[in-house]
N, C-alpha and C positions, 0 to 999 in steps of 0.2 A: 531860576526866578528873578522876575525883574521888584524890587521894593525899595521903599524911602532909605535914607540913608540919615544917620544922626552921630551921634559921637563913641555908639557901638559898632559903628558897620550896620552894614545889611541885616531887616529883619529877619535873618535864618539863623536856625539853630548848627554848632558847629563843637567839634571831640574840646572836650576838658578834662582833667583828671589833677585831682587835689591830692599831695601824697597821704599818703596811708600811713601813718605810726605803729599802729596797732591793728590788729585783725583778730577775731576769737567765731568758732564755730558754734551757734547754740542750740541747733536743734535740724534733722537731715531726716525728711520724711520719705514716701514712695515719690512724690512728684518735685516735691521744692522743699528747699531748706530755710535756714537763717541766719545769719552772722552779722556780727557788731562789726565794726568801723570806727578806730578813733583818726579823723579826719585832721591833717592838717589846713586853715583857712589863708590866705593872701596875706592878711591882717597878723597871722601869728600864731591867731587862736586854735584850740583844739577844739571838735566838738566830737558825737557818739553818734553814729548814726545804725538802724535795724536796716538791715540790706533782708528781704526778701527774694531767694535766688529763684529764679524762672528759666528754665530751657526755651522759651520765647513760644508762639504760638502762630498758627494761618485763619484766617478765616475769608469764606467763599461768597461773593454776590453772584449769584447767577440769576440768569436774566432771560428771560425768553424772547420769541420773537414780536409779543404783543406787549413788552412791557412789565410784563410779573415776574416777581422775585419768587425762590425759592426758598422759602421758610420751612423751619422745622419746630416742634415742641417740644420743651425738655423740661422735669423736676430739676431742681435749683435747689439742694436741699441748707446751702447756706443763708439764703433769701425766704425759704417756705413759699413757694412759687413757681407754678409752669410759667414760665417764660417760651415766645414767641422768639426767635434767633436766625442767624443764616448758621449755615455748616461751617463748621469750626474743631479744629485741633492742636494741641499740644505739639513742638516740633521733639520727641520723644526715641524716634528710631534712627541709630546713627547711621551714619551718612546718607541720608536720606537727605535731598535738597528742598528748599521750603515748598519748589511749585509742585513737586513728586506729592511731599504731606499735600496740599492743598487738591488737586487732583485725587489721590485716595481719601480723603474725609470727603467728599463731594458724594464719592462713590458710596463708600459706607456708611455717611449719615441720609443720603438723600436720595441716592439708588439712581444716581445721573451721573452721564460724562459730558464732557464739553470741548468741544475743540479750538476755538479761540481765548486764550487766556491772557491777560495785560494785567499790571497792578493796578489798582485802583487808590489807597492809600496806607500811609507807614505811621503807627502811630504806636505809643507808649502809654500802658493802659494805667499806670499810678506811677509817678516815675519820684514821687515821695519817699516810695517805700519798695517798690516791687521794681525789678530787673526786667521783667516780659517787655519784650518788643513783641510787636504784632504786624504781621504785613496783612492785607486785604487784597484778594483780586478780584478782578471782574472775571465773571466765565461766560460767554456765549457758544451759540450752535451746541443746542443743549439735546441731547437723546436719553430716553428713558432706559436702564438696566432692565431687561429682560426676567422675570420673576424667577427663574431658574438660576440665572448667574448675580443674584444679589447676596450683600455682605449679611450674613447673620449676628442681630444687635444684640446684645446683653446689657445687663444695668438697668441705669438709669434710661438707657437708649431703645430699647427694647420693644416699646412699646410708642414709639415718637412717631404721629403723624409727620406728615409732610405733605405742603398746602402749597398754591401760588396765589401769592398776593400783587396788587398792583401796587405801583410804585407809588404813586400817589396816595393811596390809602396806608401804606407804614410811615410814609411822611406826617401827613395828618397826625398819625396813631404816636407816633416818638412826641410831637409839639403839643398834641395833647397830653400826653403823660400814659400814654395807655401801654406804649412798648416801653421798657426799661433797659433789654439789655445792650451795655456798648459797642459789641463788636457789631451787631446790626445796627444800632443806631448810628455809630462813625462809617461804615460800609454803606448805607442807604442813603444816608446827607453827602456825602462825600460826589455817588452817583447823581444823585440831582445836581448838584452842583456841575459836575464835569458833562452831565448835557446841558445847562445852561449856559455852560462857558464854551470850551475849543473843542468839545464831543468828546465820543470816546474811541476815537483811533488814535487822540491826540493823547492818550494816555501810556504812561512810561511799559517796556516790552516784559515780559514775563519775569524773564532773568536781569531785571535792575539791578544796579549793585543796592545792599542791603547794610550799612555800617553798622544802623543803629543792632542788626540781630545780636546778643548775649553771646 
């Protein structure tokens, strides 16, 4: 990445780890956990930070040949809303690569497969408290899974509708405050920026390094 430099160097994230003096686990759930870390800062002072431990996740912007994106609608109990989202899922299968997880989620949640995969954007969802890193892929060359081969969805996903929305409509909805899911917003806006910039073929390969993954 080309960036202006100043006294702190290039404008890009870099690894850093301040010493942890003490750590205590507070909660262990089905997916997430919580621990409290006492951290020594560079000035010698110590602070305690609660960390929500998360295994990481992937999302998929699935783009068809006429500029439409696959979206699904799912109930989210934490915010009491039905949200339009892109297919996504946590990295909770031991030994499964992020790309394989993304391919599985596209199949399970949206009844589609894709032949062309690239990394669209990597983000930290809430780095002030949450360890989750998210990789969003761009998937092209879409084919619909035949009825008899589809995944049997359960729980909140049981009645999930799948739709195709023009990219321009999704961008408008995000900026108008009509669409709120952060994974959808990150992926859609990154796709829009890529199309306006160097193009989709300039995106990173699907197996690009991911140093932020927990």
